[in-house]
N, C-alpha and C positions, 0 to 999 in steps of 0.2 A: 505494498501500498504507500503512492507517495501523497506525501499531506505536502499541502500547498499552491501545487501546480495550477494552476489557470488552462482549463481549456474552451480552448475558442469557440461558444458557440455560431456557425456560419446565416442561425436567424436574425440579426443584426444586418439589413439591408439599407441603416443609414437613415435619414429622415424621406420622406414619400410628400411633391406635391399634398396628399389627401391630410397629412399630419399638418398641412402650414393655416394662418388660421390670416386676415384683417389683412392681405395679396389687391384688394377691390379698397380701400381706406389709402392706403401707402401709394399705388395708383396715382391720384386723384392730390395724398401731397405731391406726388414729383413736379407739377406745378408750380408751386409753393417754393420749390428748394431749388427748384434750376438758377436764380443767382446766384447761387453758391459755387457755380459748375466749375468755374476754373482759377478757385482756390485751389490752392498750392500749387498751381503748375508751374511758379517762377525757375524753377529750378531743372521747370524737364525741359533741357535745352531739343531734344532726339524729338521729342514734341511725338513718346510714346504710349503714356500715360494713359491706362485703363482706366482706373475707378480716379474718378471723381470725389469733391468732395460733396455733395448732391448723393452723387450715388451711396457710397459710406453712410450721411446718411439715410439713408432710406435703407438700408442695411441695418444698421445701429435699430432702428425701429420696427421694424419686422420678428426682429431675438427681443423687444421689447413686447410684441406682441403674443410670441409665443415663448410659455416657457419649456419648450423642448428642445427650443436653442440653447444646450447650456455651457459652449466654449467657443472660442476661435475658430475652428476647427469646424463644426458644424456648423457654424455662418457659410465658412469656408465651402462647405460642403452643399448649403443648402446655397448657394449663391448658381452651383452647378442647375440648376432644376430648370425645365424651360421652363416650363408657366412664372416662375423668379425672374428671370432674363425676362422676358416676353412685359408681366405686370409693371418692374420696378428698373427693367431697360438699363440690365449691367448685365455686362456679361462674367464667368469665373473669377471671382475672386483669385486673387496668390495665397499660398499660404503668409506673404508678410505682410500679409491683412491687422496686427494689429499694432503696425511700424505709424497706419494711418495718420493713429493721436500723434503723431510728432510731425506731420509733413503739415496737417490743417488746422489754421489760428480761428480757434473756440467765437471770435471778433465776432465777425462776419455773422455767423449763426445769431447771436445772442441778439447784436442789431434787426437783424430780420424775423427775430419771435419776437420783437417786443416792437418793430412794423407791423405785423400784421395781426396784434394783438389793440391796435390804434384802431384798426378798421372794420368798422360792420360790417354781418359777412356779404358776398350778396347775397341775393336771393334771388336771383329770374330763374324761371323754369325752368332749364334750362339741365340747370343746378341738380336741385332734384331726380333725374332721370333714378337712380339709379336706386331707391328709396320707391319701396315697393308695395308703400301700404301711403292712404290717401291722408294727406297733411290739414291737421286744420284745427285752428285757434283755438281751439277748445280745451286740451290740453292746457294751452300755455294761460288762461282764462282761469281754472280750476289751480294753479299753481296761482296765482297772484291773491287768489281770493283765501286758499288755504298755504300760508309761510312753513305749515310746519312739517307740508307735503317734501 
């Protein structure tokens, strides 16, 4: 009997697209993060950067949406899923993904968040096309009338 020897279980095939949630929300957020795209590219003289700050932010947000992503390795694996690439506009991130925190200056992200928090939300009907329910003012009225809720 061998004690302490781990056996590799072949049933772990990594994270599947069906394991992830929030990709539709993140796809909508991608437009808001577009101004960050050129941040951190100053050092890229060869113009061959594959991961930009807006994409990095989307990957981090995907990690926050999905507790199943528990490491940079898992996040890197998820970036290779076709649906993630399509919805978030990212390619497969390299294993040096963790180095991105030293390349991307967070100041422009903080400014963007502050700017977006000051703007009233755009309420054009097209922006609510992904909501599969009829939106009414009733819930807002109940919330205002019953502030305990």
